[in-house]
Structures are given as structure tokens and as C-alpha cells.
ROMARZA-95683 format. One record per residue: x, y, z of N, C-alpha, C in turn; residue number from 1. Coordinates in pm, whole numbers. Example, Ala and Ser with C-alpha at 12.3 -4.5 7.8 and 13.67 -1.06 7.14 Angstrom:
REM ROMARZA-95683
     nc1     nc2     nc3    cac1    cac2    cac3     cc1     cc2     cc3  num
    1319    -569     780    1230    -450     780    1320    -330     780    1
    1285    -225     708    1367    -106     714    1290       3     787    2
***
This chain:
REM ROMARZA-95683
     nc1     nc2     nc3    cac1    cac2    cac3     cc1     cc2     cc3  num
    -227     457    3023    -292     459    2905    -439     421    2918    1
    -532     510    2869    -671     481    2870    -698     353    2796    2
    -812     285    2838    -855     152    2782    -880     181    2639    3
    -943     296    2591    -968     308    2452    -840     325    2369    4
    -730     364    2431    -614     383    2360    -528     254    2358    5
    -557     150    2414    -494      34    2410    -489     -48    2277    6
    -402     -86    2217    -407    -161    2087    -469    -292    2114    7
    -550    -338    2017    -602    -488    2035    -478    -578    2023    8
    -518    -699    2059    -402    -798    2065    -343    -810    1925    9
    -212    -821    1924    -145    -830    1791    -156    -981    1739   10
    -197   -1074    1819    -214   -1201    1777    -354   -1218    1722   11
    -351   -1285    1598    -477   -1301    1539    -539   -1432    1590   12
    -659   -1449    1629    -712   -1581    1684    -788   -1645    1569   13
    -768   -1596    1447    -860   -1671    1345    -768   -1740    1238   14
    -633   -1730    1254    -546   -1782    1157    -577   -1942    1149   15
    -592   -1988    1029    -620   -2143    1008    -736   -2193    1078   16
    -825   -2101    1120    -946   -2142    1189   -1034   -2220    1101   17
   -1063   -2343    1117   -1145   -2428    1025   -1264   -2377     986   18
   -1332   -2304    1094   -1470   -2256    1070   -1474   -2143     989   19
   -1377   -2045    1024   -1378   -1910     966   -1287   -1898     845   20
   -1189   -1999     826   -1096   -1995     728   -1148   -1977     582   21
   -1072   -1935     500   -1101   -1916     358   -1017   -2031     279   22
   -1093   -2105     202   -1033   -2218     143    -967   -2169      13   23
    -836   -2178     -11    -777   -2124    -131    -726   -2237    -213   24
    -799   -2356    -218    -755   -2475    -304    -761   -2471    -443   25
    -834   -2358    -490    -858   -2359    -636    -724   -2319    -706   26
    -688   -2397    -813    -549   -2378    -879    -571   -2333   -1015   27
    -697   -2314   -1061    -716   -2281   -1195    -703   -2122   -1207   28
    -659   -2068   -1323    -634   -1934   -1348    -749   -1880   -1438   29
    -842   -1822   -1385    -967   -1774   -1466    -918   -1656   -1553   30
    -958   -1669   -1669    -957   -1545   -1770   -1084   -1479   -1740   31
   -1087   -1365   -1823   -1191   -1270   -1798   -1332   -1340   -1814   32
   -1352   -1440   -1896   -1468   -1504   -1929   -1490   -1626   -1838   33
   -1390   -1655   -1749   -1415   -1756   -1655   -1354   -1887   -1691   34
   -1275   -1898   -1821   -1216   -2016   -1859   -1082   -2029   -1799   35
   -1035   -2154   -1803    -899   -2188   -1742    -795   -2162   -1840   36
    -692   -2094   -1801    -584   -2044   -1896    -501   -2170   -1921   37
    -425   -2174   -2044    -346   -2282   -2075    -227   -2310   -1999   38
    -190   -2228   -1902     -75   -2249   -1816    -117   -2301   -1687   39
    -242   -2347   -1677    -277   -2415   -1549    -208   -2531   -1512   40
    -176   -2558   -1391     -99   -2692   -1369    -181   -2812   -1392   41
    -320   -2791   -1417    -396   -2904   -1459    -355   -2953   -1590   42
    -277   -2873   -1670    -267   -2919   -1827    -121   -2921   -1851   43
     -26   -2902   -1741     114   -2908   -1786     194   -2950   -1633   44
     315   -3000   -1655     394   -3038   -1544     438   -2923   -1464   45
     450   -2934   -1333     494   -2826   -1234     642   -2812   -1251   46
     689   -2687   -1270     835   -2658   -1265     895   -2668   -1139   47
    1027   -2676   -1141    1102   -2677   -1011    1063   -2559    -918   48
    1060   -2436    -982    1033   -2315    -905     890   -2316    -855   49
     795   -2369    -944     660   -2382    -896     639   -2472    -780   50
     720   -2577    -789     713   -2665    -677     767   -2603    -552   51
     864   -2518    -554     912   -2445    -443     812   -2345    -382   52
     735   -2290    -477     644   -2194    -430     516   -2265    -366   53
     481   -2373    -418     384   -2461    -352     418   -2508    -222   54
     536   -2554    -219     595   -2597     -84     589   -2485      21   55
     642   -2378     -10     643   -2263      80     494   -2237     118   56
     416   -2242      33     268   -2194      51     221   -2295     165   57
     228   -2424     132     197   -2541     224     248   -2517     359   58
     372   -2475     368     430   -2432     502     397   -2310     557   59
     336   -2216     486     302   -2079     504     440   -2003     558   60
     536   -2034     474     670   -1981     490     687   -1846     429   61
     657   -1739     490     665   -1601     428     804   -1574     399   62
     908   -1604     466    1025   -1579     435    1083   -1641     306   63
    1043   -1767     279    1079   -1824     155     997   -1770      32   64
     864   -1744      68     787   -1672     -46     845   -1536     -83   65
     894   -1460       8     975   -1327     -18    1082   -1348    -103   66
    1166   -1450     -81    1277   -1481    -168    1233   -1530    -304   67
    1124   -1596    -313    1087   -1653    -444    1030   -1535    -525   68
     960   -1440    -451     890   -1331    -524     991   -1249    -596   69
    1123   -1237    -529    1213   -1144    -583    1285   -1206    -700   70
    1277   -1344    -734    1339   -1403    -838    1264   -1378    -964   71
    1342   -1388   -1075    1274   -1349   -1210    1140   -1436   -1223   72
    1038   -1349   -1264     906   -1420   -1288     818   -1411   -1168   73
     881   -1393   -1047     779   -1388    -925     716   -1520    -903   74
     586   -1524    -892     515   -1630    -860     461   -1698    -992   75
     499   -1655   -1096     493   -1723   -1232     354   -1712   -1284   76
     242   -1762   -1227     126   -1779   -1277      10   -1730   -1179   77
    -109   -1701   -1226    -209   -1649   -1145    -267   -1761   -1041   78
    -255   -1888   -1086    -274   -2004   -1011    -188   -2002    -881   79
     -69   -1979    -892      20   -1971    -780       0   -1846    -700   80
     -25   -1739    -768     -75   -1612    -693    -187   -1630    -603   81
    -284   -1712    -658    -387   -1741    -576    -354   -1819    -442   82
    -248   -1885    -449    -202   -1953    -316    -110   -1858    -238   83
     -33   -1783    -301      88   -1708    -218      30   -1582    -171   84
     -41   -1496    -253     -95   -1356    -203    -174   -1365     -79   85
    -262   -1459     -64    -346   -1455      57    -252   -1483     185   86
    -147   -1565     168     -57   -1594     270      16   -1478     309   87
      73   -1401     212     159   -1284     242      72   -1189     308   88
     -58   -1175     272    -145   -1074     342    -215   -1126     468   89
    -167   -1251     507    -223   -1315     647    -352   -1345     643   90
    -425   -1392     521    -567   -1431     523    -565   -1574     597   91
    -671   -1599     669    -687   -1729     736    -730   -1836     644   92
    -644   -1876     560    -676   -1980     449    -617   -2113     479   93
    -678   -2211     412    -608   -2350     405    -555   -2352     262   94
    -441   -2401     241    -377   -2408     110    -431   -2542      45   95
    -373   -2566     -77    -432   -2662    -151    -433   -2806     -84   96
    -544   -2863     -82    -559   -3012     -15    -611   -3118    -119   97
    -627   -3235     -68    -680   -3341    -159    -824   -3352    -135   98
    -888   -3255     -83   -1031   -3272     -54   -1112   -3278    -193   99
   -1245   -3252    -176   -1335   -3245    -272   -1312   -3125    -362  100
   -1244   -3145    -478   -1203   -3034    -568   -1319   -2965    -610  101
   -1434   -3022    -656   -1552   -2951    -704   -1606   -2866    -597  102
   -1606   -2918    -478   -1668   -2842    -368   -1588   -2713    -337  103
   -1445   -2737    -348   -1354   -2617    -317   -1385   -2511    -431  104
   -1392   -2552    -556   -1414   -2463    -673   -1530   -2396    -650  105
   -1637   -2464    -609   -1775   -2401    -592   -1780   -2293    -489  106
   -1686   -2315    -374   -1690   -2221    -275   -1612   -2104    -321  107
   -1493   -2116    -379   -1423   -2000    -423   -1494   -1917    -528  108
   -1585   -1972    -600   -1661   -1899    -697   -1769   -1814    -638  109
   -1789   -1823    -506   -1903   -1749    -437   -1851   -1606    -408  110
   -1924   -1511    -429   -1914   -1378    -389   -2000   -1331    -270  111
   -1926   -1297    -154   -2005   -1258     -43   -2070   -1120     -55  112
   -2193   -1111     -62   -2280    -984     -76   -2344    -935      49  113
   -2308    -996     165   -2371    -958     291   -2348    -802     307  114
   -2236    -753     276   -2211    -601     302   -2324    -512     236  115
   -2411    -567     153   -2512    -487      89   -2612    -431     183  116
   -2625    -501     300   -2721    -458     404   -2664    -349     494  117
   -2527    -308     489   -2472    -220     571   -2492     -74     516  118
   -2476      24     595   -2518     166     557   -2409     205     436  119
   -2448     277     350   -2364     333     248   -2235     408     304  120
   -2123     396     233   -2006     468     268   -2009     621     215  121
   -1958     707     275   -1971     844     226   -1898     870      83  122
   -1801     777      56   -1730     802     -73   -1783     731    -196  123
   -1917     667    -180   -1958     582    -280   -1983     657    -421  124
   -2008     776    -415   -2020     850    -541   -1899     854    -618  125
   -1781     879    -554   -1661     880    -610   -1624     736    -662  126
   -1647     643    -582   -1623     505    -633   -1692     470    -756  127
   -1826     516    -767   -1896     497    -886   -1833     546   -1019  128
   -1777     668    -995   -1718     750   -1112   -1586     680   -1150  129
   -1510     628   -1044   -1372     572   -1089   -1411     434   -1149  130
   -1486     352   -1093   -1528     225   -1139   -1575     234   -1292  131
   -1644     340   -1319   -1695     359   -1456   -1588     377   -1554  132
   -1478     435   -1495   -1348     439   -1591   -1256     326   -1595  133
   -1286     219   -1530   -1192     107   -1504   -1177      23   -1629  134
   -1085     -73   -1641   -1065    -174   -1748   -1032    -101   -1878  135
    -953       2   -1870    -911      77   -2003    -811      19   -2069  136
    -703     -29   -2016    -594    -102   -2074    -607    -262   -2081  137
    -667    -319   -1987    -684    -469   -1972    -804    -500   -1883  138
    -857    -615   -1906    -825    -705   -2024    -923    -653   -2140  139
    -912    -711   -2258    -993    -662   -2369   -1111    -765   -2376  140
   -1225    -693   -2341   -1357    -769   -2343   -1416    -777   -2487  141
   -1487    -882   -2515   -1546    -888   -2651   -1671    -802   -2655  142
   -1738    -785   -2538   -1867    -699   -2554   -1879    -612   -2432  143
   -1956    -503   -2440   -1970    -406   -2331   -2039    -481   -2221  144
   -2123    -581   -2243   -2197    -658   -2127   -2088    -718   -2041  145
   -1978    -780   -2107   -1879    -847   -2014   -1807    -747   -1934  146
   -1771    -612   -2004   -1706    -520   -1924   -1786    -473   -1815  147
   -1914    -434   -1836   -2007    -406   -1733   -2014    -492   -1618  148
   -2018    -619   -1655   -2037    -723   -1537   -1903    -726   -1465  149
   -1801    -695   -1520   -1662    -682   -1439   -1667    -560   -1356  150
   -1717    -454   -1415   -1715    -326   -1338   -1820    -348   -1209  151
   -1926    -428   -1227   -2022    -455   -1112   -1929    -531   -1008  152
   -1858    -625   -1051   -1782    -703    -956   -1674    -624    -881  153
   -1611    -524    -957   -1514    -442    -907   -1580    -343    -808  154
   -1690    -293    -819   -1759    -215    -732   -1799    -288    -607  155
   -1837    -412    -626   -1872    -491    -507   -1753    -505    -414  156
   -1635    -543    -477   -1517    -562    -394   -1480    -429    -315  157
   -1479    -324    -383   -1448    -198    -318   -1544    -155    -205  158
   -1676    -171    -235   -1779    -128    -135   -1786    -212     -24  159
   -1752    -342     -53   -1755    -441      58   -1652    -399     154  160
   -1531    -356     116   -1419    -312     206   -1466    -188     286  161
   -1519     -94     211   -1552      37     264   -1677      29     355  162
   -1766     -45     330   -1889     -62     422   -1858    -134     549  163
   -1765    -238     535   -1729    -311     655   -1639    -229     727  164
   -1559    -138     677   -1471     -58     748   -1484      89     719  165
   -1594     135     763   -1648     282     721   -1542     390     764  166
   -1448     354     841   -1349     462     896   -1251     491     768  167
   -1227     399     691   -1124     412     575   -1186     519     482  168
   -1109     603     418   -1135     699     326   -1088     658     185  169
   -1178     643      89   -1144     603     -38   -1055     722    -107  170
    -963     671    -190    -892     776    -260    -895     732    -429  171
    -878     816    -503    -885     802    -641    -758     716    -689  172
    -774     608    -752    -656     523    -781    -673     383    -711  173
    -759     385    -600    -784     263    -524    -837     160    -617  174
    -921     204    -707    -987     112    -797    -890      39    -888  175
    -773     114    -911    -675      45   -1002    -622     -76    -911  176
    -592     -61    -790    -543    -176    -699    -650    -281    -693  177
    -766    -249    -657    -869    -351    -651    -897    -428    -777  178
    -874    -364    -888    -891    -424   -1025    -794    -536   -1044  179
    -657    -524    -998    -560    -630   -1012    -615    -753    -926  180
    -657    -722    -802    -701    -832    -724    -831    -906    -779  181
    -904    -826    -850   -1030    -880    -907    -979    -972   -1016  182
    -892    -956   -1100    -854   -1020   -1215    -758   -1137   -1180  183
    -710   -1135   -1076    -613   -1245   -1033    -658   -1350    -926  184
    -728   -1298    -838    -796   -1394    -741    -938   -1438    -763  185
    -967   -1551    -716   -1114   -1602    -730   -1206   -1520    -632  186
   -1336   -1518    -667   -1432   -1426    -587   -1418   -1430    -452  187
   -1414   -1554    -388   -1406   -1557    -246   -1293   -1491    -169  188
   -1180   -1469    -250   -1069   -1422    -181   -1048   -1266    -218  189
   -1109   -1213    -314   -1097   -1074    -345   -1101    -972    -234  190
   -1228    -953    -194   -1255    -862     -94   -1177    -881      44  191
   -1160    -994      81   -1092   -1024     207    -940    -988     184  192
    -875   -1000      74    -735    -974      34    -725    -817      35  193
    -804    -752     -36    -806    -613     -44    -849    -542      93  194
    -915    -604     177    -950    -559     295    -819    -546     395  195
    -754    -660     385    -620    -675     475    -515    -575     411  196
    -508    -563     272    -420    -462     233    -451    -328     276  197
    -579    -300     271    -625    -166     298    -592    -127     447  198
    -641    -207     540    -621    -189     685    -481    -195     750  199
    -404    -280     667    -267    -301     729    -139    -262     647  200
    -156    -237     525     -41    -185     435     -52     -74     359  201
    -170     -33     311    -177     104     250    -267     181     323  202
    -283     166     445    -358     245     543    -335     395     538  203
    -207     430     517    -169     566     532    -258     652     415  204
    -273     585     311    -349     649     193    -493     668     210  205
    -541     598     317    -689     591     347    -721     671     460  206
    -635     771     516    -657     850     615    -742     977     555  207
    -799    1062     638    -886    1164     602    -815    1268     497  208
    -678    1276     490    -623    1361     390    -486    1288     344  209
    -418    1359     260    -298    1298     198    -166    1335     274  210
    -175    1393     393     -62    1425     473      49    1318     495  211
     -13    1197     537      93    1088     553     133    1040     427  212
      53    1044     307     107     993     179     217    1087     131  213
     209    1219     165     310    1317     118     431    1296     208  214
     429    1256     330     530    1239     423     615    1113     355  215
     534    1014     307     615     899     246     700     957     116  216
     644    1047      50     723    1097     -73     843    1170     -25  217
     831    1226      87     959    1320     127    1067    1227     179  218
    1044    1082     185    1157    1005     196    1247     986      76  219
    1186    1015     -44    1262     994    -164    1391    1080    -174  220
    1387    1208    -152    1503    1289    -154    1617    1240     -58  221
    1560    1191      70    1661    1132     154    1732    1018     108  222
    1658     925      28    1720     808     -38    1820     855    -142  223
    1764     949    -224    1836     993    -326    1989    1059    -283  224
    1969    1133    -167    2081    1193    -114    2191    1082     -65  225
    2142     990      -4    2231     868      44    2290     800     -94  226
    2210     777    -192    2260     695    -298    2339     773    -408  227
    2309     906    -416    2363     992    -524    2337    1135    -487  228
    2430    1186    -404    2402    1330    -363    2398    1431    -465  229
    2472    1411    -586    2478    1501    -693    2342    1507    -750  230
    2279    1389    -785    2141    1389    -851    2039    1445    -752  231
    2056    1425    -636    1965    1475    -530    1973    1630    -526  232
    2087    1692    -527    2106    1838    -534    2050    1886    -673  233
    2060    1818    -785    1999    1844    -906    1852    1864    -906  234
    1794    1774    -825    1641    1772    -813    1589    1852    -692  235
    1676    1923    -629    1647    1990    -502    1537    2085    -516  236
    1512    2158    -628    1397    2239    -652    1280    2180    -702  237
    1267    2037    -718    1161    1966    -758    1103    1892    -651  238
     981    1927    -610     911    1845    -502     886    1703    -554  239
     890    1601    -454     879    1454    -498     719    1416    -531  240
     648    1515    -550     505    1488    -580     488    1401    -706  241
     592    1398    -786     587    1325    -914     574    1174    -881  242
     604    1128    -763     598     989    -731     455     952    -677  243
     372    1048    -661     236    1026    -590     150     909    -647  244
     134     923    -790      45     826    -866     106     683    -851  245
     231     663    -869     295     533    -848     283     478    -724  246
     329     550    -622     326     491    -477     187     469    -434  247
      99     567    -454     -39     554    -412    -119     451    -471  248
     -98     395    -596    -165     294    -642     -84     171    -667  249
      29     164    -593     116      49    -611     138      27    -770  250
     162     140    -837     206     144    -976      85      95   -1086  251
     -34      52   -1011    -137     -28   -1091    -203      93   -1185  252
    -190     210   -1158    -239     316   -1247    -159     347   -1378  253
     -26     312   -1355      68     352   -1457     112     242   -1542  254
     106     126   -1491     163      -4   -1574      25     -55   -1647  255
      45     -67   -1772     -68    -100   -1863     -80    -233   -1909  256
      -5    -323   -1841      -9    -476   -1871     -38    -550   -1748  257
    -147    -629   -1754    -182    -706   -1647     -77    -808   -1594  258
     -12    -870   -1690      98    -961   -1661     208    -883   -1584  259
     243    -753   -1627     348    -685   -1552     301    -648   -1416  260
     189    -594   -1409     139    -551   -1275     121    -658   -1169  261
      78    -770   -1224      62    -889   -1134     187    -934   -1090  262
     301    -928   -1182     428    -966   -1138     491    -879   -1032  263
     451    -738   -1055     510    -658    -960     439    -658    -827  264
     313    -692    -825     239    -713    -712     297    -818    -620  265
     367    -927    -693     426   -1034    -620     522    -993    -520  266
     606    -890    -561     718    -842    -473     660    -729    -388  267
     569    -656    -427     516    -547    -335     433    -611    -224  268
     381    -716    -252     302    -794    -130     397    -868     -45  269
     500    -918    -119     602    -999     -32     691    -900      52  270
     734    -793       6     819    -702      79     734    -597     167  271
     801    -525     254     736    -443     340     674    -318     261  272
     588    -246     301     523    -134     231     618     -35     179  273
     731       0     249     811      91     212     889      70      79  274
     899     -66      39     963    -108     -69     922     -17    -191  275
     784      18    -206     727      87    -309     797     219    -325  276
     825     288    -205     890     417    -212    1030     399    -265  277
    1102     291    -215    1229     275    -265    1231     255    -412  278
    1130     181    -468    1131     153    -607    1116     285    -688  279
    1037     377    -643    1035     490    -717    1161     577    -710  280
    1238     570    -589    1358     632    -585    1465     563    -693  281
    1461     440    -696    1549     352    -789    1512     393    -938  282
    1379     411    -968    1339     466   -1104    1408     606   -1129  283
    1404     687   -1035    1473     817   -1058    1622     802   -1075  284
    1689     709    -990    1835     692   -1003    1869     635   -1150  285
    1770     538   -1198    1799     482   -1324    1793     597   -1445  286
    1721     701   -1416    1715     799   -1520    1804     915   -1502  287
    1917     892   -1436    2018     998   -1408    2071    1078   -1538  288
    2107     997   -1616    2155    1076   -1753    2050    1153   -1807  289
    1933    1114   -1815    1830    1192   -1884    1779    1320   -1802  290
    1791    1299   -1670    1754    1410   -1582    1868    1522   -1587  291
    1987    1486   -1597    2088    1598   -1605    2091    1654   -1725  292
    2013    1611   -1820    1993    1692   -1944    1892    1814   -1938  293
    1822    1808   -1823    1726    1923   -1804    1782    2004   -1689  294
    1796    2141   -1705    1862    2220   -1595    1768    2219   -1463  295
    1844    2218   -1356    1767    2225   -1222    1677    2344   -1206  296
    1699    2450   -1275    1609    2552   -1266    1473    2551   -1343  297
    1457    2420   -1405    1328    2399   -1468    1252    2281   -1395  298
    1215    2317   -1269    1155    2198   -1199    1020    2148   -1250  299
     952    2232   -1328     827    2184   -1385     857    2073   -1493  300
     961    2103   -1572     997    2011   -1683    1044    1874   -1611  301
    1135    1888   -1503    1165    1766   -1440    1066    1692   -1378  302
     959    1766   -1320     840    1705   -1265     772    1621   -1369  303
     766    1684   -1490     695    1615   -1602     752    1491   -1645  304
     889    1495   -1645     962    1374   -1685     943    1267   -1574  305
     954    1290   -1457     953    1197   -1359     819    1149   -1321  306
     725    1210   -1358     577    1171   -1323     531    1058   -1423  307
     591    1036   -1533     567     918   -1626     669     824   -1610  308
     633     696   -1587     720     587   -1585     797     559   -1721  309
     925     531   -1707     998     505   -1834     933     392   -1910  310
     943     393   -2038     894     272   -2120    1009     246   -2223  311
    1031      96   -2221     987       6   -2156    1037       3   -2001  312
     963     -58   -1904    1006     -71   -1782    1057    -211   -1752  313
    1188    -228   -1736    1244    -350   -1704    1227    -389   -1568  314
    1106    -455   -1543    1072    -490   -1402    1178    -578   -1315  315
    1231    -680   -1374    1314    -772   -1323    1441    -697   -1270  316
    1502    -615   -1366    1623    -542   -1321    1578    -433   -1217  317
    1457    -378   -1229    1413    -271   -1118    1400    -336    -981  318
    1334    -453    -989    1310    -522    -857    1445    -559    -796  319
    1547    -612    -869    1677    -647    -811    1747    -519    -760  320
    1742    -418    -838    1822    -290    -797    1759    -230    -671  321
    1628    -232    -661    1548    -178    -551    1565    -256    -430  322
    1581    -388    -437    1620    -477    -321    1759    -431    -280  323
    1854    -411    -358    1993    -378    -325    1976    -239    -260  324
    1901    -148    -315    1899      -5    -256    1849     -13    -110  325
    1733     -96     -89    1688    -109      45    1792    -159     141  326
    1866    -250      98    1973    -317     182    2078    -225     207  327
    2132    -138     113    2231     -45     142    2194      70     230  328
    2068     123     204    2022     249     281    1885     210     340  329
    1882     145     450    1758     105     510    1679     234     570  330
    1552     232     601    1484     353     639    1548     406     763  331
    1596     322     847    1669     378     971    1773     469     963  332
    1843     471     838    1952     550     805    1920     677     732  333
    1804     710     722    1745     818     644    1722     946     724  334
    1766     943     850    1765    1068     929    1616    1112     956  335
    1607    1234     975    1479    1295    1024    1358    1264     936  336
    1375    1260     815    1263    1232     728    1202    1096     766  337
    1271     993     810    1216     878     864    1181     873    1017  338
    1271     937    1102    1244     927    1250    1121    1018    1280  339
    1125    1159    1231    1019    1236    1274     922    1262    1162  340
     952    1250    1039     859    1257     938     760    1149     918  341
     791    1036     963     696     920     946     644     882    1087  342
     522     894    1095     449     865    1233     471     716    1280  343
     485     706    1418     505     554    1452     385     472    1422  344
     269     534    1392     157     466    1361     136     441    1211  345
     228     494    1138     221     471     993     236     326     954  346
     183     291     840     193     146     796     342     111     766  347
     421     230     733     564     214     699     636     149     807  348
     591     183     929     653     139    1060     593      23    1124  349
     459      12    1108     381     -88    1176     399    -215    1110  350
     435    -201     974     438    -319     889     580    -339     825  351
     670    -304     908     812    -327     865     850    -467     842  352
     786    -563     902     816    -701     875     687    -755     826  353
     701    -820     697     577    -865     629     509    -982     709  354
     596   -1067     769     539   -1180     857     468   -1122     981  355
     532   -1023    1039     448    -960    1155     321    -897    1122  356
     321    -823    1006     209    -759     949      95    -866     913  357
     139    -986     864      46   -1091     836     -19   -1145     956  358
      45   -1129    1060     -14   -1177    1201    -104   -1068    1257  359
    -104    -954    1206    -198    -860    1281    -349    -864    1241  360
    -424    -848    1315    -578    -839    1288    -611    -704    1219  361
    -727    -705    1159    -789    -580    1105    -819    -482    1215  362
    -850    -533    1331    -880    -443    1452    -764    -368    1484  363
    -638    -425    1472    -510    -368    1495    -498    -254    1391  364
    -524    -279    1279    -515    -168    1172    -604     -55    1195  365
    -726     -83    1256    -813      21    1282    -764      99    1392  366
    -697      33    1500    -626     105    1612    -519     199    1558  367
    -439     136    1475    -325     226    1426    -383     346    1343  368
    -494     325    1265    -551     431    1191    -596     544    1283  369
    -658     514    1389    -717     611    1488    -607     683    1546  370
    -490     608    1587    -384     677    1652    -301     768    1564  371
    -303     718    1433    -234     798    1337    -308     939    1313  372
    -442     925    1301    -519    1047    1280    -490    1154    1406  373
    -484    1090    1518    -468    1176    1644    -321    1230    1634  374
    -221    1156    1591     -82    1208    1566     -72    1322    1477  375
    -152    1310    1363    -148    1398    1256    -212    1538    1315  376
    -316    1517    1397    -369    1631    1453    -285    1710    1560  377
    -213    1623    1634     -98    1682    1713      12    1762    1645  378
      42    1705    1532     145    1774    1451      92    1894    1384  379
     -30    1892    1347     -86    2012    1302     -99    2132    1412  380
    -137    2091    1537    -148    2185    1637      -3    2243    1671  381
      92    2147    1654     224    2204    1686     272    2308    1577  382
     236    2280    1460     273    2363    1339     201    2498    1374  383
      93    2500    1408      14    2620    1436      75    2699    1544  384
     115    2641    1651     191    2711    1764     312    2770    1702  385
     388    2709    1640     517    2739    1580     493    2867    1488  386
     393    2862    1409     354    2974    1321     314    3091    1402  387
     249    3080    1510     205    3193    1585     316    3243    1661  388
     399    3167    1714     530    3218    1789     618    3295    1690  389
     640    3239    1564     715    3312    1463     653    3442    1422  390
     519    3443    1419     457    3584    1375     478    3689    1486  391
     480    3637    1607     496    3739    1728     641    3758    1767  392
     734    3702    1699     878    3720    1727     939    3835    1667  393
     883    3897    1572     933    4017    1503     938    4133    1612  394
    1037    4230    1595    1054    4334    1684     916    4409    1721  395
     842    4433    1602     714    4520    1630     621    4433    1725  396
     634    4308    1739     536    4238    1798     595    4183    1929  397
     711    4236    1986     769    4172    2109     680    4162    2225  398
     596    4288    2239     503    4284    2355     407    4181    2324  399
     355    4177    2222     249    4070    2186     302    3930    2207  400
     432    3919    2178     491    3785    2190     496    3740    2342  401
     538    3838    2410     549    3808    2564     414    3773    2617  402
     302    3854    2576     167    3813    2616     124    3675    2561  403
     155    3654    2441     106    3518    2377     199    3399    2452  404
     320    3426    2491     401    3317    2547     342    3288    2679  405
     304    3396    2753     236    3367    2879     114    3291    2874  406
      27    3336    2781     -92    3246    2758     -62    3108    2714  407
      28    3086    2616      60    2948    2582     129    2874    2710  408
     199    2927    2788     246    2859    2911     139    2811    3007  409
      35    2907    3004     -76    2864    3105    -151    2758    3039  410
    -165    2774    2913    -248    2660    2832    -181    2529    2833  411
     -49    2527    2826      31    2410    2826      18    2329    2959  412
       8    2417    3075      -6    2353    3203    -140    2278    3222  413
    -236    2324    3143    -369    2264    3148    -396    2175    3044  414
    -301    2158    2943    -323    2067    2830    -214    1989    2808  415
    -206    1857    2865    -101    1759    2848     -74    1730    2699  416
    -186    1732    2626    -161    1715    2480     -73    1812    2407  417
     -96    1931    2429      -8    2033    2375     128    2042    2429  418
     151    2010    2559     271    2000    2622     348    1890    2563  419
     290    1767    2533     362    1662    2492     399    1681    2331  420
     316    1762    2274     346    1800    2124     469    1886    2124  421
     477    2002    2213     583    2089    2215     713    2012    2258  422
     704    1910    2334     814    1834    2372     909    1782    2261  423
     832    1767    2146     889    1707    2020     989    1822    1972  424
     988    1933    1998    1088    2033    1960    1233    1994    1988  425
    1242    1923    2096    1374    1901    2147    1438    1763    2098  426
    1362    1696    2014    1405    1579    1943    1502    1606    1848  427
***
């Protein structure tokens, strides 16, 4: 393997680094205007579950945090999310200490703007358009000035990530995800958290095109076929593109309550990235009766139904059912849609373990990104070869087919890349 193709070390050298670490000792829950909400631990006693969450954060016990995230209420308050989310994402933080509380709060209130000196990212015009449409459903600001200040903060978070990691490609809906982090986390943690999410967990959506994102959607029919073959057959003429908005934005574009989306993020950050795909499959399963009322010969109508989340959405029941669905039909049982449809460099495979992913560096994410792009290019070349062979396989083109086959054979001997691509046909 060439030196450039070697992955960076999977071990992060900055975890808990006292010099580079991010201090997450702030326990206040800032509202839109910066005030502390009434559910702050500073103003009431800590519940038994909150104590368990704080204890797990203190020990950086990701397994325990995963279990707590799936229990009703998740991490309960934004104060606890400020402790738990960075740990689940692998940020090099120190959890709550007995140090100088005022100094800690002052640090967390700072926003790193050093990225402004970096070259602009190619997608900044689209970022500007999307940010201008942000904060539609929540929170409700008293004045336009307040809303505009938050839009400026949101733009800073997104541009910080993109300028520091210019290989990432912005997608519409990314601002919905960043908005949740903006409203839950203190300034010092926002961009670092979104950065690790982008490079290690939703990386597939930030590739140059949506090919990898669509490959994720094609897992949904396989999940449905395993869980409910009759429903899967009923939807066989309906492409799973109805799930794109939900899975692409971690449901932040579709859920209109900050409390609900923050609670959902608890489990989406605690579980592996593929959990989001299983969740949409479970949503489809939950609508079985409604879907059978529409004939399978009307895929446009079925798409219209499925592209909108049911209201109301019982999140706690959905999370429990999705967890059970994952356990019954893990990805490894989904056949070719998982084995060949999902690249080995996809975040669905490189982040199969939340704990392992939390230990990966952003450089590892960039390596996987580069390799995933190359893999997609190989797959595209393979598809072109198959298309060419098929075109020349008809009787009128048998002579041309023989000539083409000879040319391809010669080319393959001189091109290990194509040779290795064609080898995939035997898989």
C-alpha cells in the first residue's frame, strides 16, 4: 500500500489533553437570550437518573451513556447534554470539576473565530441562503435583531467546519443539524462537536454527490423485507427516496420542536449512524395499516405519504422499537444491500461502534472520505464497463463485442484499478 493510502493512526493523541482539551464544566442551560433555564441543576435537586448521567460522563463511559440515552427522556436537560454529547462525539474535554466556575463559564462563552482568516469554502453562497431560512419553527425570538444574531452564530459554526475541512461538501439541510447544536451547546463546544459529527458520522452526506446517501436509503427495503415481507412487496414500486430528508438531516428538518429534536439527538449520537436508517424503516413499519389503504400501483401517492413524518410522533415508543429492530435484523443480515451496496469506507461501517468512532481522529475521517471517493469512482467505472459490454452483447453487435472485449482485456492487463474493479463481479 502506498504511503498516501495508509490511514492515519486510529488512536487519538489529544484525548483529555490538558493543553488542547475543551473544558465542558458549564452546567447552565442557556436560553435564546443567554439566561439560565429553570431546570438548571443550580436551582433544583439532581434526580437519580441525572446522577447516573453525570457519573457516566465523569467516567467517560460511552456504553452507559448509550443505555441512558435510550431510556425515556434521554439526557433530560440541555445541561446534561452539554456533558454527554461531547463525550459521545469523542471531543477532548474535561467534564465538570470543582475548579473556578466563573473562569469555566467565561471560557465556554468564547467563540473561536480564527477560521475567518482561512480561504472561503466553495459552498458558502448556499450556506448563506440556507442560514437565511433558519429558525423558522424554534425558538421564538422577540425581535428580528435577536434572530439575526443567532443566524450569524449559525453561519459561524458552519463556516468554521467547512473552512477548516475544505474537502467536505455542504448539503442543504446541514444547517438544520448545526442549528440544534447551536441551541444546545455553549459557544466553545459548537463547532468542535459539529466538526466531529461531520468528519466521522455523517461524512457520507458530505461527499461530492449523493450516491453514498442513496446507498443508505436502499437498505430500507432490505430491512422491511426482513421484518415485514408483505409490506415490502407492497412498496416495491416506490423508491426509498422518501427517507432522504429525514436521514440526511438527522430528522432536524422535519421535527418542529427543539425539545423533541434534542431528545432524538441524544439517541442518534449515542447509537451508531445506521440507527437513523433503521428508525425510518421503523416509521414505515408503524404506518403499515395506512400504507395498505393505498394501492401499490400508486407509488407517487405512497411516496407522498412516507415523505412526511406522522404527527404526533411518539419518540419514546419509536426509539424503543427501532432499538429492537436493530437487534433483530442487524446490518450484517441484510445481504448484498449491506455487503456490496455500502462501501467499506462509509461511515455506516467505519463507525459501527460509537466508542471506536469517538476514538478516531478527524484525520482518520478525512482518510476515509478520500478512500470513499475513490471507491465510488471505481464503482462508476465498473458500471460503465458493464453498460458497454451489455450494449455490444446484442446479436448485431457480436463482432463489435469481440473487438471491445479484446481491447478491455488489454486495458485490464495495464490497469490494476480496472482489474480489481471487475474482480468484484465474482463477489
